[in-house]
N, C-alpha and C positions, 0 to 999 in steps of 0.2 A: 683222650678228650679233655679239654680244659674246662674249668668251671667258669660260669658266667654269673656276675652279680646283677641282680635286677632289683630296683627299688620300686615298691608299690605303696601307694597311700590308700589307706582304707579308713573309714569312719562309720559311725552310727552302728546299724545292725550288723554289718560285716565285721567291724572291729570287735563288737561284743561277742559274736560267734567265734571269732578267732581266739579271743581270750579264754573262752570256755574250752577250747580244744587243746590249749597248750598249758604248760606249767604244772604246778603241784597237783591240781585236780583234773587235768586233761589227759588225753591219751598220748600226746606228743610233747617232747621236751622243749621244742621251740617252733617258731613260725615256719622256718625253712623246712623242717621235717614234715610238717603238715602240708605245706605247698607241694613238696615232692610227692607225698602220698596222693594228693588230689590229681596231679598230673599223671602219675602212674595209673590211677583208677580211670581217668579219662581215656588214656591210650588203650587200656584193657577193654573198656566198654566199646570203644570204636572197633577194635579187633573182633570182639564177640558179635557185634552188630553185623559186620561184614560177613563173618562166618555163618551167621543165621540166615542172612539174605542169600548167600550162595547155596546153602542147603535147601532153602525154599524154592529157588529158581532152577536148581539143577535138574529136577525131573522134567520140567517144561523144556529146558534146553536140549535134553536128550530125547524127547518125545518125537515120534514120527510126525511129519507135517500134516498127515491126514487126521491126527488126533485133535486138531484145533478146529474151532467153529468160528466162522466169520460173524461178527456182530457190529452193529452200528452204534453210534453214540446214543441214539434214541433207545436202542435195546438196553443199554447199560442204565440209562436214566429210568426206564420203566422197571427194570429189575430191582433197582435200589429204592423204589418208592415204597 
Protein backbone atom coordinates (compact mmCIF):
# COMPACT_ATOMS: atom_id res chain seq x y z
CA UNK A 1 0.00 0.00 0.00
CA UNK A 2 1.40 3.37 -0.93
CA UNK A 3 1.30 6.37 1.37
CA UNK A 4 -0.86 9.31 0.44
CA UNK A 5 -0.11 12.87 1.40
CA UNK A 6 -3.07 14.95 2.49
CA UNK A 7 -2.91 18.64 3.28
CA UNK A 8 -5.42 19.92 5.81
CA UNK A 9 -5.74 23.49 7.02
CA UNK A 10 -6.97 24.02 10.54
CA UNK A 11 -7.19 27.09 12.68
CA UNK A 12 -8.68 28.37 15.87
CA UNK A 13 -9.91 25.82 18.38
CA UNK A 14 -8.93 22.86 16.21
CA UNK A 15 -5.38 24.12 15.80
CA UNK A 16 -5.07 24.79 19.54
CA UNK A 17 -6.29 21.28 20.31
CA UNK A 18 -3.87 19.75 17.83
CA UNK A 19 -0.97 21.64 19.36
CA UNK A 20 -1.91 20.29 22.80
CA UNK A 21 -1.82 16.73 21.46
CA UNK A 22 1.60 16.86 19.81
CA UNK A 23 5.11 17.84 20.70
CA UNK A 24 6.96 17.94 23.98
CA UNK A 25 3.86 18.04 26.20
CA UNK A 26 1.49 15.98 24.06
CA UNK A 27 0.90 12.27 23.61
CA UNK A 28 1.98 12.27 19.95
CA UNK A 29 5.25 13.22 18.28
CA UNK A 30 3.61 14.95 15.35
CA UNK A 31 0.30 15.78 13.68
CA UNK A 32 0.48 12.79 11.30
CA UNK A 33 0.75 10.37 14.21
CA UNK A 34 -2.27 11.96 15.90
CA UNK A 35 -4.36 11.93 12.71
CA UNK A 36 -3.55 8.24 12.12
CA UNK A 37 -4.64 7.51 15.71
CA UNK A 38 -7.95 9.35 15.14
CA UNK A 39 -8.64 7.45 11.92
CA UNK A 40 -7.87 4.10 13.59
CA UNK A 41 -10.15 5.05 16.49
CA UNK A 42 -12.93 5.93 14.08
CA UNK A 43 -12.57 2.62 12.24
CA UNK A 44 -12.58 0.70 15.53
CA UNK A 45 -15.63 2.60 16.76
CA UNK A 46 -17.54 1.82 13.58
CA UNK A 47 -16.60 -1.83 13.77
CA UNK A 48 -17.67 -2.03 17.41
CA UNK A 49 -20.95 -0.26 16.61
CA UNK A 50 -21.80 -2.75 13.88
CA UNK A 51 -20.89 -5.65 16.15
CA UNK A 52 -23.14 -4.25 18.91
CA UNK A 53 -26.03 -3.78 16.47
CA UNK A 54 -25.62 -7.32 15.18
CA UNK A 55 -25.67 -8.71 18.74
CA UNK A 56 -28.80 -6.70 19.53
CA UNK A 57 -30.66 -7.75 16.38
CA UNK A 58 -29.56 -11.38 16.22
CA UNK A 59 -32.18 -12.73 18.69
CA UNK A 60 -34.99 -11.07 16.73
CA UNK A 61 -33.64 -12.37 13.43
CA UNK A 62 -33.55 -15.91 14.81
CA UNK A 63 -36.93 -15.72 16.58
CA UNK A 64 -39.94 -17.63 15.35
CA UNK A 65 -42.36 -15.44 13.42
CA UNK A 66 -45.06 -16.19 16.00
CA UNK A 67 -43.01 -14.39 18.67
CA UNK A 68 -43.72 -11.01 17.07
CA UNK A 69 -46.70 -8.76 17.78
CA UNK A 70 -48.35 -6.61 15.16
CA UNK A 71 -48.46 -2.96 16.22
CA UNK A 72 -49.57 0.21 14.53
CA UNK A 73 -47.80 3.54 14.50
CA UNK A 74 -50.44 4.77 16.95
CA UNK A 75 -49.60 1.90 19.32
CA UNK A 76 -45.96 2.96 19.32
CA UNK A 77 -46.83 6.62 19.84
CA UNK A 78 -49.08 5.79 22.78
CA UNK A 79 -46.49 3.49 24.32
CA UNK A 80 -43.84 6.18 24.14
CA UNK A 81 -45.93 8.93 25.74
